C-alpha positions as CSV (number, residue, x, y, z in Angstrom):
1,M,56.0,131.3,98.6
2,N,55.8,129.3,95.4
3,R,58.2,131.7,93.8
4,L,60.7,131.2,96.6
5,L,60.3,127.5,96.3
6,A,61.0,127.7,92.6
7,V,64.1,129.8,93.1
8,V,65.5,127.4,95.7
9,V,64.5,124.0,94.3
10,V,65.0,124.4,90.5
11,P,68.8,125.0,90.6
12,F,69.2,121.7,92.6
13,L,67.0,119.8,90.1
14,A,69.0,121.2,87.2
15,A,72.3,120.2,88.8
16,G,71.9,116.6,87.5
17,P,71.1,113.3,88.9
18,V,72.6,112.2,92.2
19,H,74.2,108.8,92.1
20,A,72.8,106.5,94.7
21,A,74.9,103.9,96.4
22,S,74.4,100.3,95.6
23,P,71.8,98.4,97.5
24,K,74.5,96.6,99.5
25,V,76.0,99.9,100.6
26,E,72.6,101.3,101.4
27,A,72.0,98.4,103.7
28,A,75.4,99.0,105.3
29,V,74.6,102.7,105.8
30,Q,71.4,101.7,107.6
31,A,73.2,99.2,109.7
32,I,75.8,101.8,110.8
33,A,73.0,104.3,111.6
34,K,71.4,101.8,114.0
35,I,74.6,101.7,116.2
36,Q,73.6,105.0,117.8
37,T,70.1,103.7,118.6
38,D,71.6,101.5,121.4
39,A,73.2,103.8,124.0
40,A,75.5,101.1,125.4
41,K,76.7,100.0,122.0
42,F,77.2,103.6,120.9
43,Q,79.1,104.4,124.1
44,G,81.3,101.3,123.6
45,Y,82.0,102.3,119.9
46,C,82.9,105.8,121.0
47,A,85.2,104.6,123.7
48,L,87.1,102.4,121.2
49,L,87.5,105.3,118.9
50,T,88.9,107.4,121.7
51,E,91.3,104.6,122.5
52,L,92.3,104.3,118.9
53,D,93.0,108.0,118.7
54,A,95.1,107.9,121.8
55,A,97.1,104.9,120.4
56,G,98.6,107.1,117.6
57,E,99.3,106.3,114.0
58,E,101.1,102.9,114.1
59,G,102.3,100.3,116.4
60,P,101.2,97.3,118.5
61,K,98.7,99.4,120.5
62,V,97.0,100.5,117.3
63,D,96.8,96.9,116.1
64,E,95.4,95.8,119.4
65,V,92.7,98.5,119.5
66,Q,91.8,97.8,115.8
67,T,91.4,94.1,116.7
68,K,89.1,95.1,119.6
69,L,87.1,97.4,117.4
70,T,86.6,94.7,114.7
71,A,85.5,92.2,117.4
72,F,83.1,94.8,118.8
73,M,81.6,95.5,115.4
74,Q,81.2,91.8,114.7
75,S,79.4,91.4,118.0
76,M,76.8,93.9,117.0
77,G,75.1,91.6,114.6
78,P,75.5,90.3,111.1
79,D,74.3,93.5,109.4
80,V,76.8,95.7,111.3
81,A,79.5,93.1,110.8
82,A,78.8,93.0,107.1
83,A,79.0,96.8,106.9
84,W,82.3,96.8,108.7
85,D,83.7,94.2,106.4
86,L,82.4,96.0,103.3
87,Y,84.3,99.1,104.3
88,D,87.6,97.4,103.7
89,E,86.4,95.9,100.4
90,L,85.3,99.1,98.7
91,E,87.6,101.5,96.8
92,P,87.7,104.7,98.8
93,D,87.3,106.9,95.8
94,S,84.3,105.1,94.4
95,E,80.7,106.4,95.0
96,D,80.0,103.4,97.2
97,G,83.2,103.9,99.1
98,K,82.5,107.6,99.7
99,A,78.9,106.9,100.8
100,L,80.0,104.3,103.3
101,A,82.9,106.4,104.6
102,A,80.5,109.3,105.0
103,S,78.2,107.2,107.2
104,F,81.0,106.2,109.5
105,E,82.2,109.8,109.7
106,A,78.7,111.0,110.6
107,L,78.6,108.4,113.3
108,D,82.1,109.3,114.6
109,E,81.2,113.0,114.8
110,K,78.3,112.1,117.2
111,C,80.7,110.7,119.7
112,P,81.4,113.0,122.6
């Protein structure tokens, strides 16, 4: 058993340090994760994502749904609102941007 553990764990340790997201992003990731803990809020979030997908790529309907989604996220509390706002502030290719995007993607994947 110990030999198996060494074979599996040691290569991961040797791969180098993992860059953690900033404390601000870590707080945002935790806020996003709590969306799914409230069934009604999670269902509302998923409904808006479905509506956004149906609206297409561009146009007035997309803008309307995005406005509704922003208002919905703002209504979930200051921590979720801050996470939503932070998403637009971060560079998408930065470690923080990737970490926050991944948390939203993980949430989106849980929608039916």
